[in-house]
Structure formats: structure tokens, C-alpha cells
N, C-alpha and C positions, 0 to 999 in steps of 0.2 A: 702466464702464470703458473704454470703445472710446469716442472722440473725436471723430472724425471723422463728415462728413456723406456722403451720409445715414447712420445707425448702426446696425453691427452687429445681426443678430438677438440676442437674449436666449442664455444659456444653456439656458432650460427652453421656449424656442421649439420645434417642430419641425423648421424648417431652420436650426438654431443653427449648423452644418456649414459652412453658409455666409460665415461670420465669416471674417475677414482673417487670417490669420498672422503674427504679433506677434514670435514667433523661433520658427525650424527647425532641428531637430537631426536631421536624415539619416543623420549617424552614430551615432547612437544609438534611433532609430526612434521619435519622437516631434515634434510640434509644441505650439507653445501659441497658442491663437486670442484674439483681441481681448475672447470675452468669456468667456474664463477657462476655458474647456475644453482639455484637454489631450488630443490625439489621438494615438493610435500605429498604428502600422505594420499592426497587425494588424486594425484597425477597432477596436479597444476606447476606451474613452474614461475620461475620470477629472474629471468635473463641478467645478467651481467651490464647491460644498458638501460635497464630498467622496465622492459617489456614485460610484458605478464602472459604467459600461455596458460590457458585455461584447461581445467583438470577436464578430464577424458572420462574419467572412471565415474560411473554416475553414482550419486552418495546413498548410504542405505537409507529405506524408509523409517522414519520412526515410529514404534510401534502408539497404537492408540490406547490411551488409560482408559 
């Protein structure tokens, strides 16, 4: 998927989040990386092969009304 030099790390590599952003959608809370990974604002990921990586950042506590 990556056409620039040096190429981005593949979605299987440990440093896969270092890939360039191809398409940013901050209003929807996600970015598409050059290696095909979709990264969500909560730190969850959707890999190109369909595997899901659970969010590692805790969600903010909702304030009680």
C-alpha cells in the first residue's frame, strides 16, 4: 500500500503506528494509515486483515447528573 520512500512499517510490525496518515477524520475519531491500519481516538485499531486491537487508553468517566 505504501508508495513513498522510505516505506512505512507494515501493519504486522511492532512500530506499525509510525506509518503516515493517508486520510484523517478527526470529526469521526479515526485515521487511516498508509499500511492499511485504522486507528481510533480511543487508541483502538482495526488492522487490514480485519483483526481488532482493543483500546489501551481508558475511557473518560461520564459525569453523573
